BADOPA-265043 format. One record per residue (C-alpha): x, y, z; residue number from 1. Coordinates in nm, 2 decimals. Example, Ala and Ser with C-alpha at 12.3 -4.5 7.8 and 13.67 -1.06 7.14 Angstrom:
BADOPA-265043
<r xx="1.23" yy="-0.45" zz="0.78" n="1"/>
<r xx="1.37" yy="-0.11" zz="0.71" n="2"/>
//
This chain:
BADOPA-265043
<r xx="9.60" yy="-4.93" zz="-1.55" n="1"/>
<r xx="9.46" yy="-5.09" zz="-1.25" n="2"/>
<r xx="9.24" yy="-4.91" zz="-0.99" n="3"/>
<r xx="9.26" yy="-4.93" zz="-0.63" n="4"/>
<r xx="8.98" yy="-5.07" zz="-0.45" n="5"/>
<r xx="8.94" yy="-4.87" zz="-0.11" n="6"/>
<r xx="8.77" yy="-5.01" zz="0.14" n="7"/>
<r xx="8.51" yy="-4.85" zz="0.36" n="8"/>
<r xx="8.76" yy="-4.82" zz="0.64" n="9"/>
<r xx="9.06" yy="-4.75" zz="0.45" n="10"/>
<r xx="8.81" yy="-4.45" zz="0.31" n="11"/>
<r xx="8.72" yy="-4.34" zz="0.67" n="12"/>
<r xx="9.10" yy="-4.31" zz="0.80" n="13"/>
<r xx="9.19" yy="-4.10" zz="0.47" n="14"/>
<r xx="8.87" yy="-3.86" zz="0.54" n="15"/>
<r xx="8.97" yy="-3.80" zz="0.86" n="16"/>
<r xx="9.32" yy="-3.66" zz="0.68" n="17"/>
<r xx="9.14" yy="-3.42" zz="0.56" n="18"/>
<r xx="9.14" yy="-3.06" zz="0.81" n="19"/>
<r xx="8.79" yy="-3.01" zz="0.73" n="20"/>
<r xx="8.50" yy="-3.20" zz="0.89" n="21"/>
<r xx="8.25" yy="-3.42" zz="0.68" n="22"/>
<r xx="7.97" yy="-3.58" zz="0.73" n="23"/>
<r xx="7.64" yy="-3.77" zz="0.58" n="24"/>
<r xx="7.30" yy="-3.73" zz="0.72" n="25"/>
<r xx="6.97" yy="-3.95" zz="0.61" n="26"/>
<r xx="6.66" yy="-3.80" zz="0.49" n="27"/>
<r xx="6.54" yy="-3.80" zz="0.86" n="28"/>
<r xx="6.85" yy="-3.56" zz="0.97" n="29"/>
<r xx="7.02" yy="-3.87" zz="1.17" n="30"/>
<r xx="7.41" yy="-3.87" zz="1.11" n="31"/>
<r xx="7.55" yy="-4.17" zz="0.91" n="32"/>
<r xx="7.89" yy="-4.03" zz="0.96" n="33"/>
<r xx="8.11" yy="-3.82" zz="1.07" n="34"/>
<r xx="8.49" yy="-3.78" zz="1.00" n="35"/>
<r xx="8.58" yy="-3.58" zz="1.27" n="36"/>
<r xx="8.42" yy="-3.51" zz="1.64" n="37"/>
<r xx="8.50" yy="-3.19" zz="1.75" n="38"/>
<r xx="8.48" yy="-3.08" zz="2.12" n="39"/>
<r xx="8.11" yy="-2.89" zz="2.10" n="40"/>
<r xx="7.93" yy="-3.27" zz="2.13" n="41"/>
<r xx="7.78" yy="-3.45" zz="2.41" n="42"/>
<r xx="7.94" yy="-3.75" zz="2.46" n="43"/>
<r xx="8.21" yy="-3.73" zz="2.19" n="44"/>
<r xx="8.49" yy="-3.76" zz="2.51" n="45"/>
<r xx="8.41" yy="-4.12" zz="2.52" n="46"/>
<r xx="8.59" yy="-4.39" zz="2.33" n="47"/>
<r xx="8.36" yy="-4.55" zz="2.24" n="48"/>
<r xx="8.07" yy="-4.32" zz="2.14" n="49"/>
<r xx="7.95" yy="-4.29" zz="1.80" n="50"/>
<r xx="7.74" yy="-4.04" zz="1.62" n="51"/>
<r xx="7.54" yy="-4.27" zz="1.37" n="52"/>
<r xx="7.20" yy="-4.30" zz="1.43" n="53"/>
<r xx="7.17" yy="-3.94" zz="1.62" n="54"/>
<r xx="7.08" yy="-3.59" zz="1.49" n="55"/>
<r xx="7.20" yy="-3.23" zz="1.62" n="56"/>
<r xx="6.95" yy="-3.20" zz="1.85" n="57"/>
<r xx="7.07" yy="-3.53" zz="2.06" n="58"/>
<r xx="7.46" yy="-3.42" zz="2.03" n="59"/>
<r xx="7.50" yy="-3.05" zz="2.00" n="60"/>
<r xx="7.57" yy="-2.82" zz="2.35" n="61"/>
<r xx="7.47" yy="-2.54" zz="2.17" n="62"/>
<r xx="7.10" yy="-2.63" zz="2.11" n="63"/>
<r xx="7.02" yy="-2.32" zz="1.94" n="64"/>
<r xx="7.27" yy="-2.38" zz="1.66" n="65"/>
<r xx="7.12" yy="-2.75" zz="1.71" n="66"/>
<r xx="6.78" yy="-2.62" zz="1.62" n="67"/>
<r xx="6.95" yy="-2.41" zz="1.33" n="68"/>
<r xx="7.12" yy="-2.74" zz="1.16" n="69"/>
<r xx="6.77" yy="-2.92" zz="1.14" n="70"/>
<r xx="6.55" yy="-2.66" zz="1.00" n="71"/>
<r xx="6.85" yy="-2.62" zz="0.76" n="72"/>
<r xx="6.85" yy="-2.95" zz="0.70" n="73"/>
<r xx="6.46" yy="-3.01" zz="0.66" n="74"/>
<r xx="6.48" yy="-2.69" zz="0.37" n="75"/>
<r xx="6.72" yy="-2.91" zz="0.17" n="76"/>
<r xx="6.52" yy="-3.21" zz="0.18" n="77"/>
<r xx="6.24" yy="-2.98" zz="0.12" n="78"/>
<r xx="6.37" yy="-2.78" zz="-0.19" n="79"/>
<r xx="6.67" yy="-2.97" zz="-0.27" n="80"/>
<r xx="6.87" yy="-2.71" zz="-0.29" n="81"/>
<r xx="7.23" yy="-2.67" zz="-0.11" n="82"/>
<r xx="7.28" yy="-2.42" zz="0.17" n="83"/>
<r xx="7.62" yy="-2.21" zz="0.30" n="84"/>
<r xx="7.61" yy="-2.03" zz="0.63" n="85"/>
<r xx="7.85" yy="-1.96" zz="0.91" n="86"/>
<r xx="7.75" yy="-2.00" zz="1.27" n="87"/>
<r xx="7.88" yy="-1.89" zz="1.59" n="88"/>
<r xx="7.98" yy="-2.07" zz="1.91" n="89"/>
<r xx="8.10" yy="-1.96" zz="2.24" n="90"/>
<r xx="8.15" yy="-2.25" zz="2.47" n="91"/>
<r xx="8.43" yy="-2.27" zz="2.77" n="92"/>
<r xx="8.51" yy="-1.89" zz="2.69" n="93"/>
<r xx="8.64" yy="-1.94" zz="2.33" n="94"/>
<r xx="8.44" yy="-1.78" zz="2.07" n="95"/>
<r xx="8.43" yy="-1.98" zz="1.71" n="96"/>
<r xx="8.30" yy="-1.96" zz="1.35" n="97"/>
<r xx="8.23" yy="-2.25" zz="1.15" n="98"/>
<r xx="8.12" yy="-2.27" zz="0.81" n="99"/>
<r xx="7.87" yy="-2.56" zz="0.71" n="100"/>
<r xx="7.81" yy="-2.67" zz="0.37" n="101"/>
<r xx="7.56" yy="-2.92" zz="0.29" n="102"/>
<r xx="7.41" yy="-3.02" zz="-0.07" n="103"/>
<r xx="7.18" yy="-3.32" zz="-0.06" n="104"/>
<r xx="7.26" yy="-3.62" zz="-0.24" n="105"/>
<r xx="7.07" yy="-3.82" zz="-0.46" n="106"/>
<r xx="7.03" yy="-4.17" zz="-0.62" n="107"/>
<r xx="7.05" yy="-4.28" zz="-1.00" n="108"/>
<r xx="6.71" yy="-4.20" zz="-1.00" n="109"/>
<r xx="6.71" yy="-3.82" zz="-0.91" n="110"/>
<r xx="6.55" yy="-3.93" zz="-0.54" n="111"/>
<r xx="6.74" yy="-3.72" zz="-0.26" n="112"/>
<r xx="6.89" yy="-4.02" zz="-0.01" n="113"/>
<r xx="7.04" yy="-3.76" zz="0.24" n="114"/>
<r xx="7.32" yy="-3.46" zz="0.28" n="115"/>
<r xx="7.60" yy="-3.43" zz="0.26" n="116"/>
<r xx="7.82" yy="-3.16" zz="0.47" n="117"/>
<r xx="8.13" yy="-2.99" zz="0.56" n="118"/>
<r xx="8.20" yy="-2.79" zz="0.84" n="119"/>
<r xx="8.51" yy="-2.54" zz="0.85" n="120"/>
<r xx="8.66" yy="-2.34" zz="1.11" n="121"/>
<r xx="8.68" yy="-2.00" zz="0.98" n="122"/>
<r xx="8.74" yy="-1.78" zz="1.29" n="123"/>
<r xx="9.05" yy="-1.63" zz="1.20" n="124"/>
<r xx="8.87" yy="-1.52" zz="0.89" n="125"/>
<r xx="8.56" yy="-1.42" zz="1.00" n="126"/>
<r xx="8.75" yy="-1.23" zz="1.33" n="127"/>
<r xx="8.99" yy="-1.09" zz="1.06" n="128"/>
<r xx="8.68" yy="-0.93" zz="0.90" n="129"/>
<r xx="8.48" yy="-0.79" zz="1.20" n="130"/>
<r xx="8.82" yy="-0.64" zz="1.24" n="131"/>
<r xx="8.88" yy="-0.48" zz="0.90" n="132"/>
<r xx="8.53" yy="-0.37" zz="0.93" n="133"/>
<r xx="8.54" yy="-0.19" zz="1.26" n="134"/>
<r xx="8.84" yy="-0.02" zz="1.12" n="135"/>
<r xx="8.63" yy="0.13" zz="0.84" n="136"/>
<r xx="8.36" yy="0.23" zz="1.10" n="137"/>
<r xx="8.59" yy="0.37" zz="1.34" n="138"/>
<r xx="8.74" yy="0.73" zz="1.39" n="139"/>
<r xx="9.14" yy="0.65" zz="1.50" n="140"/>
<r xx="9.12" yy="0.97" zz="1.67" n="141"/>
<r xx="8.83" yy="0.91" zz="1.90" n="142"/>
<r xx="8.71" yy="0.53" zz="1.87" n="143"/>
<r xx="8.36" yy="0.64" zz="1.79" n="144"/>
<r xx="8.20" yy="0.55" zz="1.45" n="145"/>
<r xx="8.34" yy="0.79" zz="1.23" n="146"/>
<r xx="8.13" yy="0.96" zz="0.94" n="147"/>
<r xx="8.15" yy="0.68" zz="0.64" n="148"/>
<r xx="7.93" yy="0.48" zz="0.89" n="149"/>
<r xx="7.71" yy="0.77" zz="0.98" n="150"/>
<r xx="7.64" yy="0.82" zz="0.64" n="151"/>
<r xx="7.58" yy="0.46" zz="0.60" n="152"/>
<r xx="7.37" yy="0.44" zz="0.93" n="153"/>
<r xx="7.12" yy="0.71" zz="0.88" n="154"/>
<r xx="7.06" yy="0.61" zz="0.49" n="155"/>
<r xx="6.81" yy="0.30" zz="0.63" n="156"/>
<r xx="6.47" yy="0.38" zz="0.80" n="157"/>
<r xx="6.46" yy="0.49" zz="1.14" n="158"/>
<r xx="6.34" yy="0.13" zz="1.31" n="159"/>
<r xx="6.02" yy="0.13" zz="1.53" n="160"/>
<r xx="6.17" yy="-0.10" zz="1.83" n="161"/>
<r xx="6.39" yy="0.20" zz="1.85" n="162"/>
<r xx="6.13" yy="0.41" zz="1.94" n="163"/>
<r xx="6.11" yy="0.69" zz="2.12" n="164"/>
<r xx="6.46" yy="0.80" zz="2.02" n="165"/>
<r xx="6.67" yy="1.12" zz="2.05" n="166"/>
<r xx="6.90" yy="1.26" zz="1.88" n="167"/>
<r xx="7.18" yy="1.49" zz="2.02" n="168"/>
<r xx="7.41" yy="1.72" zz="1.80" n="169"/>
<r xx="7.73" yy="1.77" zz="2.01" n="170"/>
<r xx="8.04" yy="2.06" zz="1.93" n="171"/>
<r xx="8.34" yy="2.15" zz="2.12" n="172"/>
<r xx="8.37" yy="2.48" zz="2.18" n="173"/>
<r xx="8.72" yy="2.67" zz="2.17" n="174"/>
<r xx="8.82" yy="2.41" zz="1.94" n="175"/>
<r xx="8.99" yy="2.66" zz="1.64" n="176"/>
<r xx="9.13" yy="2.90" zz="2.00" n="177"/>
<r xx="9.27" yy="2.60" zz="2.11" n="178"/>
<r xx="9.47" yy="2.46" zz="1.83" n="179"/>
<r xx="9.56" yy="2.83" zz="1.74" n="180"/>
<r xx="9.71" yy="2.83" zz="2.13" n="181"/>
<r xx="9.84" yy="2.53" zz="2.18" n="182"/>
<r xx="9.87" yy="2.37" zz="1.88" n="183"/>
<r xx="9.65" yy="2.10" zz="1.70" n="184"/>
<r xx="9.81" yy="1.79" zz="1.94" n="185"/>
<r xx="9.62" yy="2.01" zz="2.24" n="186"/>
<r xx="9.28" yy="2.03" zz="1.99" n="187"/>
<r xx="9.29" yy="1.64" zz="1.94" n="188"/>
<r xx="9.33" yy="1.60" zz="2.30" n="189"/>
<r xx="9.00" yy="1.82" zz="2.36" n="190"/>
<r xx="8.83" yy="1.60" zz="2.06" n="191"/>
<r xx="8.90" yy="1.28" zz="2.26" n="192"/>
<r xx="8.81" yy="1.46" zz="2.59" n="193"/>
<r xx="8.47" yy="1.55" zz="2.44" n="194"/>
<r xx="8.45" yy="1.15" zz="2.36" n="195"/>
<r xx="8.49" yy="1.03" zz="2.67" n="196"/>
<r xx="8.24" yy="1.26" zz="2.81" n="197"/>
<r xx="7.99" yy="1.08" zz="2.54" n="198"/>
<r xx="8.08" yy="0.74" zz="2.68" n="199"/>
<r xx="8.07" yy="0.82" zz="3.04" n="200"/>
<r xx="7.77" yy="0.96" zz="3.06" n="201"/>
<r xx="7.57" yy="0.82" zz="2.76" n="202"/>
<r xx="7.42" yy="0.46" zz="2.83" n="203"/>
<r xx="7.54" yy="0.15" zz="2.69" n="204"/>
<r xx="7.27" yy="0.13" zz="2.40" n="205"/>
<r xx="7.40" yy="0.46" zz="2.23" n="206"/>
<r xx="7.54" yy="0.52" zz="1.93" n="207"/>
<r xx="7.81" yy="0.75" zz="1.89" n="208"/>
<r xx="7.96" yy="0.94" zz="1.60" n="209"/>
<r xx="8.23" yy="1.21" zz="1.49" n="210"/>
<r xx="8.07" yy="1.36" zz="1.20" n="211"/>
<r xx="8.37" yy="1.64" zz="1.15" n="212"/>
<r xx="8.67" yy="1.79" zz="1.31" n="213"/>
<r xx="8.48" yy="1.91" zz="1.62" n="214"/>
<r xx="8.12" yy="1.79" zz="1.53" n="215"/>
<r xx="7.90" yy="1.45" zz="1.69" n="216"/>
<r xx="7.60" yy="1.33" zz="1.65" n="217"/>
<r xx="7.46" yy="1.05" zz="1.95" n="218"/>
<r xx="7.20" yy="0.84" zz="1.91" n="219"/>
<r xx="6.98" yy="0.73" zz="2.22" n="220"/>
<r xx="6.72" yy="0.45" zz="2.10" n="221"/>
<r xx="6.47" yy="0.39" zz="2.33" n="222"/>
<r xx="6.50" yy="0.72" zz="2.47" n="223"/>
<r xx="6.25" yy="1.02" zz="2.55" n="224"/>
<r xx="6.34" yy="1.40" zz="2.54" n="225"/>
<r xx="6.27" yy="1.38" zz="2.94" n="226"/>
<r xx="6.56" yy="1.11" zz="2.96" n="227"/>
<r xx="6.75" yy="1.29" zz="2.69" n="228"/>
<r xx="6.75" yy="1.64" zz="2.86" n="229"/>
<r xx="6.89" yy="1.46" zz="3.18" n="230"/>
<r xx="7.20" yy="1.31" zz="2.97" n="231"/>
<r xx="7.22" yy="1.66" zz="2.84" n="232"/>
<r xx="7.24" yy="1.81" zz="3.20" n="233"/>
<r xx="7.46" yy="1.53" zz="3.32" n="234"/>
<r xx="7.71" yy="1.62" zz="3.01" n="235"/>
<r xx="7.71" yy="1.93" zz="3.07" n="236"/>
<r xx="7.79" yy="1.87" zz="3.53" n="237"/>
<r xx="8.04" yy="1.59" zz="3.40" n="238"/>
<r xx="8.20" yy="1.84" zz="3.14" n="239"/>
<r xx="8.30" yy="2.09" zz="3.41" n="240"/>
<r xx="8.58" yy="1.80" zz="3.56" n="241"/>
<r xx="8.77" yy="1.75" zz="3.24" n="242"/>
<r xx="9.02" yy="1.99" zz="3.23" n="243"/>
<r xx="9.27" yy="2.08" zz="2.97" n="244"/>
<r xx="9.52" yy="2.35" zz="3.03" n="245"/>
<r xx="9.36" yy="2.44" zz="3.37" n="246"/>
<r xx="9.02" yy="2.52" zz="3.20" n="247"/>
<r xx="8.72" yy="2.28" zz="3.16" n="248"/>
<r xx="8.60" yy="2.15" zz="2.85" n="249"/>
<r xx="8.28" yy="2.28" zz="2.72" n="250"/>
<r xx="8.01" yy="2.16" zz="2.48" n="251"/>
<r xx="7.71" yy="2.30" zz="2.29" n="252"/>
<r xx="7.47" yy="1.99" zz="2.28" n="253"/>
<r xx="7.10" yy="2.05" zz="2.09" n="254"/>
<r xx="6.86" yy="1.77" zz="2.12" n="255"/>
<r xx="6.55" yy="1.61" zz="1.93" n="256"/>
<r xx="6.30" yy="1.34" zz="1.98" n="257"/>
<r xx="6.18" yy="1.09" zz="1.71" n="258"/>
<r xx="5.88" yy="0.96" zz="1.84" n="259"/>
<r xx="5.77" yy="0.74" zz="1.59" n="260"/>
<r xx="5.93" yy="0.65" zz="1.26" n="261"/>
<r xx="5.71" yy="0.93" zz="1.10" n="262"/>
<r xx="6.02" yy="1.18" zz="1.19" n="263"/>
<r xx="6.28" yy="1.08" zz="0.96" n="264"/>
<r xx="6.63" yy="1.11" zz="1.10" n="265"/>
<r xx="6.77" yy="1.38" zz="0.90" n="266"/>
<r xx="6.44" yy="1.55" zz="0.98" n="267"/>
<r xx="6.58" yy="1.54" zz="1.39" n="268"/>
<r xx="6.92" yy="1.61" zz="1.30" n="269"/>
<r xx="6.84" yy="1.94" zz="1.15" n="270"/>
<r xx="6.62" yy="2.01" zz="1.43" n="271"/>
<r xx="6.91" yy="1.88" zz="1.69" n="272"/>
<r xx="7.17" yy="2.11" zz="1.47" n="273"/>
<r xx="6.98" yy="2.44" zz="1.51" n="274"/>
<r xx="6.91" yy="2.36" zz="1.89" n="275"/>
<r xx="7.30" yy="2.33" zz="1.96" n="276"/>
<r xx="7.35" yy="2.65" zz="1.75" n="277"/>
<r xx="7.13" yy="2.83" zz="1.97" n="278"/>
<r xx="7.27" yy="2.70" zz="2.25" n="279"/>
<r xx="7.62" yy="2.80" zz="2.13" n="280"/>
<r xx="7.50" yy="3.15" zz="2.02" n="281"/>
<r xx="7.36" yy="3.22" zz="2.40" n="282"/>
<r xx="7.72" yy="3.14" zz="2.52" n="283"/>
<r xx="7.97" yy="3.33" zz="2.26" n="284"/>
<r xx="7.88" yy="3.66" zz="2.08" n="285"/>
<r xx="8.10" yy="3.58" zz="1.82" n="286"/>
<r xx="8.00" yy="3.32" zz="1.55" n="287"/>
<r xx="8.06" yy="2.97" zz="1.48" n="288"/>
<r xx="8.41" yy="2.85" zz="1.49" n="289"/>
//
């Protein structure tokens, strides 16, 4: 059976029909060829432009990802091991995720003569994964983080760069009475209003968790106790303007500062919880609902 001989130009045409981008680089990390020119390159819009002989630093508009590419290539040449990773590119108002798979190419004697690579656009896959991850970590009623993510988050050690950090234990007042009087739909609205209170008052860096029916934990990185007290005072003030059935909502709050990782999160959470219950007991004679 005859085997058809394919010349280089025909081979390049065949490769161009493959949706993925295939490229080859020499041992100086310079491109020898690439089957596709993508829009993230400088000069590729010129029909006469050629990628051959250029490095990622020469051609990529995104210099950080260009540096990463060069670092990965040098590591492949040093170790003889391939690599696979995903990069995020934000350009012209568009966010894309590209998967890069690279392997060394060796001659008959086992010497590395270059790097072959494959680039796949995995934007849809990554965005779907992020969406599913968000659903897994999000409380559907409030949009805050849920208990599962809270337990995952607190299982890690406190990071020194987040200290001083404050923890706030928060609890809706009167949820049971609201449910009994107006029904659970209005009770849910109380919980949503409470979550809105946190979003309005707390800084963007705050981590906000709904850990139970009417129970919340709020984490404020790089925040002292004095700064935290101001946030609590603001929440108490703003809550009076949030009305449900003509009455302002009320939230009991207790806090604890983590000045350094020597005080772990669980210890701080217990202290904040006790302070929250103490505040609630000063407002209501009956036990916590």
